[in-house]
C-alpha positions in Angstrom: 11.9 4.4 -22.2 12.9 1.5 -19.0 10.3 -1.2 -18.5 8.2 0.4 -15.3 8.9 -3.0 -13.5 12.5 -2.3 -13.6 11.7 1.2 -12.0 10.8 -0.1 -8.8 13.2 -0.2 -5.8 11.9 -1.4 -2.5 12.7 0.9 0.9 12.9 0.0 4.5 10.6 1.7 6.1 11.1 4.0 9.3 8.7 3.2 12.4 8.4 5.4 14.9 9.2 3.7 18.4 6.4 4.7 20.4 8.7 4.8 23.6 9.7 8.0 22.3 12.8 6.4 20.6 13.1 6.7 16.9 14.9 3.8 14.6 15.6 2.0 11.4 13.5 -1.5 11.9 11.5 -4.0 10.2 8.9 -4.9 12.4 8.3 -8.3 14.0 8.9 -11.7 12.1 9.1 -9.8 8.5 6.2 -8.4 8.9 6.1 -4.6 7.5 3.2 -2.5 8.0 4.2 -0.1 5.5 6.0 -0.9 1.9 6.8 2.3 -0.4 7.7 2.5 -4.3 9.9 4.4 -5.8 9.4 4.9 -9.8 13.0 6.0 -10.9 12.7 9.8 -12.2 13.5 12.2 -13.4 11.5 10.8 -16.6 10.3 12.6 -19.4 6.8 11.4 -20.8 6.0 12.7 -24.2 2.2 11.1 -25.2 3.0 8.1 -23.6 2.6 6.7 -19.6 4.3 4.5 -16.6 2.6 1.9 -15.1 3.2 0.1 -11.7 1.3 -2.6 -10.0 0.1 -1.6 -6.9 -0.8 -3.9 -3.4 -4.9 -4.3 -3.4 -5.0 -7.3 -1.4 -6.8 -8.2 1.7 -5.8 -6.6 4.9 -4.2 -3.4 2.7 -5.7 -0.1 4.3 -4.4 2.9 3.0 -2.6 3.4 -0.6 -1.4 6.3 -1.2 0.2 8.0 -4.4 2.5 11.2 -4.8 3.3 12.1 -8.5 5.0 15.6 -8.8 5.0 17.0 -12.4 6.2 19.6 -14.6 3.7 20.4 -17.7 4.8 22.4 -20.8 2.7 24.0 -23.7 0.3 25.0 -20.8 0.6 28.8 -21.5 -1.9 31.6 -22.1 -4.3 30.6 -24.4 -8.6 30.3 -24.8 -10.0 27.2 -22.8 -8.5 24.9 -21.8 -4.8 24.2 -23.3 -4.4 20.6 -25.3 -1.2 19.7 -22.9 -3.1 18.5 -19.5 -1.5 14.9 -17.4 -3.1 12.8 -14.8 -3.1 9.1 -13.4 -5.3 6.5 -13.8 -6.4 3.7 -10.8 -7.3 0.5 -12.8 -9.2 -2.7 -11.6 -11.0 -5.3 -13.2 -14.1 -3.7 -12.4 -13.7 0.3 -13.2 -11.0 2.9 -14.0 -10.5 6.1 -12.3 -8.9 8.7 -14.0 -7.6 11.8 -12.2 -6.7 14.4 -14.7 -5.1 18.2 -14.2 -5.8 20.3 -17.1 -4.8 24.1 -17.5 -6.2 27.5 -19.1 -7.9 30.6 -19.2 -11.4 31.6 -18.1 -12.2 34.3 -20.8 -8.7 34.8 -23.2 -8.5 38.3 -23.8 -11.3 39.9 -21.6 -10.9 41.8 -18.5 -12.6 39.2 -16.5 -10.2 36.9 -17.5 -8.4 34.5 -15.1 -6.2 31.0 -14.8 -7.6 27.6 -14.3 -6.8 24.7 -13.0 -9.1 22.3 -13.1 -8.7 19.0 -11.5 -11.6 16.5 -12.3 -11.9 12.6 -11.2 -13.8 10.2 -13.6 -15.3 7.0 -13.0 -15.5 4.7 -16.3 -15.7 8.4 -17.6 -18.5 9.7 -15.5 -17.5 12.6 -13.9 -17.3 12.5 -10.2 -15.8 15.2 -8.6 -14.2 18.5 -10.2 -12.8 21.5 -9.0 -10.8 24.9 -10.1 -7.4 24.9 -7.3 -6.1 28.1 -7.8 -2.8 26.5 -5.3 -1.6 24.6 -8.9 1.1 26.4 -10.5 -0.2 26.9 -14.0 3.0 28.2 -16.1 4.5 25.3 -18.5 7.0 23.7 -17.0 6.7 24.3 -13.4 5.9 21.6 -11.1 2.3 20.4 -9.2 1.8 17.5 -7.2 -1.4 15.1 -7.4 -2.1 13.1 -4.4 -4.3 10.2 -4.2 -4.8 8.2 -0.8 -7.2 5.7 -0.9 -8.1 4.6 2.6 -10.0 1.6 2.7 -10.4 1.3 6.3 -12.6 4.5 6.0 -14.0 3.6 2.1 -12.6 7.4 1.2 -10.6 8.3 -1.8 -9.2 11.7 -0.9 -7.5 13.5 -3.6 -4.7 16.5 -2.6 -2.2 18.4 -4.7 -0.9 21.7 -5.0 2.2 23.5 -6.7 4.1 24.8 -3.4 2.4 22.1 -1.0 0.0 19.6 -0.9 -3.2 20.2 0.5 -6.2 18.3 0.4 -8.9 19.0 -2.4 -12.1 16.8 -2.4 -12.8 13.1 -1.4 -15.4 10.7 -2.9 -16.6 7.3 -1.3 -15.0 4.2 -2.6 -17.4 2.0 -4.5 -16.8 -2.2 -3.6 -15.6 -1.8 -6.8 -12.7 1.0 -6.3 -9.7 -1.7 -6.0 -7.0 -0.6 -8.3 -4.6 -3.3 -9.1 -2.1 -1.0 -11.6 -2.0 2.1 -11.3 -0.9 4.5 -14.5 0.7 8.1 -15.0 0.3 9.5 -18.4 0.6 12.8 -20.1 -0.5 14.5 -23.8 2.3 16.5 -24.1 5.6 16.7 -22.7 5.6 15.9 -19.0 8.5 15.7 -17.0 8.4 13.9 -13.3 10.7 14.5 -10.4 9.2 11.8 -8.4 6.7 9.7 -8.1 5.9 6.9 -5.2 3.6 4.7 -4.1 3.6 3.7 -0.4 1.1 0.8 0.8 -0.1 0.2 4.2 -1.6 -3.0 5.8 -4.0 -2.7 8.3 -2.5 -4.2 11.5 -5.1 -7.0 12.2 -4.3 -8.6 9.3 -0.2 -7.5 9.9 0.1 -9.2 13.3 -2.6 -12.0 12.7 -1.8 -15.4 14.3 -3.3 -18.6 13.2 -4.4 -19.1 16.8 -8.2 -18.9 17.5 -9.3 -18.3 21.5 -10.9 -21.7 21.9 -7.8 -23.5 20.3 -5.5 -21.5 22.1 -6.7 -22.5 25.5 -7.1 -26.2 24.7 -3.4 -25.9 23.7 -2.3 -24.5 27.0 -4.7 -26.5 29.3 -2.7 -29.6 27.7 1.0 -27.8 28.0 3.3 -29.2 30.2 5.4 -26.4 29.5 5.9 -24.0 32.8 6.3 -21.0 31.1 3.3 -21.6 28.6 0.1 -20.2 30.0 -1.6 -16.7 30.4 0.2 -14.0 32.2 -2.0 -11.0 33.2 -1.3 -7.8 34.0 0.3 -7.1 38.0 2.4 -3.7 38.1 4.9 -1.2 36.2 7.6 1.0 36.7 8.2 4.0 34.8 9.3 7.1 34.1 6.4 9.2 32.1 8.6 10.8 30.2 10.4 8.3 28.3 7.3 5.8 28.2 3.4 5.0 28.1 2.6 1.6 28.9 -0.6 1.0 26.0 -2.5 -1.1 28.5 -3.0 -3.3 31.6 -2.7 -6.5 29.0 -3.5 -10.0 29.5 -1.3 -12.0 27.6 -0.4 -15.7 26.6 2.8 -17.4 26.2 3.4 -20.2 23.6 6.5 -22.3 22.0 7.4 -21.7 18.9 10.5 -24.3 19.1 13.0 -21.3 19.1 11.5 -19.3 21.8 7.9 -18.2 23.0 5.4 -16.3 20.9 3.4 -13.4 23.1 0.0 -13.4 22.2 -2.4 -10.8 22.9 -5.7 -11.8 24.6 -7.3 -8.7 26.1 -6.4 -5.2 28.3 -5.2 -2.7 25.3 -6.3 0.9 26.1 -4.1 2.9 23.2 -5.8 1.7 20.0 -8.0 -0.8 21.8 -10.2 -0.6 18.4 -7.3 -2.0 16.5 -5.6 -5.0 19.3 -8.2 -8.2 18.5 -7.5 -10.8 20.6 -4.8 -13.8 19.2 -2.2 -10.9 17.2 1.0 -10.9 17.5 2.6 -9.0 20.5 6.0 -10.1 20.4 8.5 -12.7 21.4 11.1 -14.0 23.6 14.3 -15.6 22.7 16.3 -17.5 25.3 19.9 -16.5 26.6 22.7 -18.7 27.5 21.3 -17.7 31.6 18.6 -19.8 32.8 15.0 -18.2 32.6 16.3 -15.0 30.8 15.6 -13.4 27.3 15.9 -11.3 24.8 13.2 -9.4 24.3 10.9 -8.7 20.5 7.7 -6.3 21.3 5.0 -4.8 19.3 4.2 -1.4 20.9 0.6 -0.1 21.4 1.1 1.6 17.9 2.2 -1.3 16.4 5.7 -0.6 15.9 8.8 -3.0 16.7 11.1 -2.6 19.8 13.8 -5.4 19.5 17.2 -3.5 20.9 18.3 -3.3 24.3 15.6 -4.4 25.8 15.2 -8.4 27.6 12.8 -10.1 29.5 12.5 -12.8 32.2 10.6 -15.2 34.4 11.1 -15.8 37.9 9.6 -18.7 39.6 7.8 -19.9 36.5 4.7 -17.2 38.1 6.4 -13.6 36.9 7.2 -12.6 34.0 9.2 -8.7 33.7 9.7 -7.3 30.5 12.5 -4.8 30.9 13.1 -1.4 28.8 16.4 0.2 30.7 16.7 2.9 28.2 13.5 4.0 28.7 13.2 3.4 32.5 10.6 1.0 32.1 9.8 -2.3 33.5 6.2 -4.5 33.3 5.5 -7.2 34.9 2.9 -10.2 34.7 1.7 -12.4 36.7 1.0 -16.0 35.9 -2.5 -17.2 35.7 -3.5 -20.7 37.2 -4.8 -22.8 34.6 -6.7 -26.3 35.1 -4.7 -29.2 33.3 -6.6 -31.8 31.3 
């Protein structure tokens, strides 16, 4: 078997732009909210396993693991088959083990039925267990196991099925449940047709800046750059069929050496609980035209728009953000600021 580290590849994420368009894009300045890794498949595990490292640092809000496998040797029999498979989530403090086993409730009896026992253990202690009819119970037939570690909600959600993936049960996450490594294993012959790990960073971390409110206010009070400063929402022109503004924003423009960073200060209406002051909202890049800029914009849902949009500053007092294809224009007025 190939070393597991050689089986990983990173795919560029697909972002759905808030203002009603879809495109392939990286988040602003190389910041991505989603990373997805695929293990090379098909792969056959015979009493063996394959492991991958997991994103587990500060700011990872959600991890989704999808594994689809077919187990041999699980046909009709008394009790549970000796062949089974599962997923281990390993951290320094504990081990979470998800196991899928098949068998018969009373082999040979008229009341006998097939069983598909899905169980979750923490350090060998059963946390949850359920007989799930939606799993396929024939040898060599594929089933999917899905794990969702939702750190923002403190939940570990388990799903799966044969023909579709459905929620099965969920349990609270403990402080020690922060897996660093993931292992898919089989007792017997297990064929994997797909194996992916998706990590989603919380926007508050992905788009955080080094500014604090006090440091930003102090810097802007000393600035002699007439574009730098606080800009408050003035008005808009938009067709709601194409676009829906995410709020009446208060923004700050701060030079970055190549143009200006747009810093969010206040005013979000869409996802207001996720937009924190001093997060990055976009960037202005100068063009050959005076007071005209290429625009990169992080929308209300944290997707990035950076094509066919632009910005301009009029009389150092009006900032206009234009989204022509989306029939939307947002205008902001510069706020007076006492200079130090």
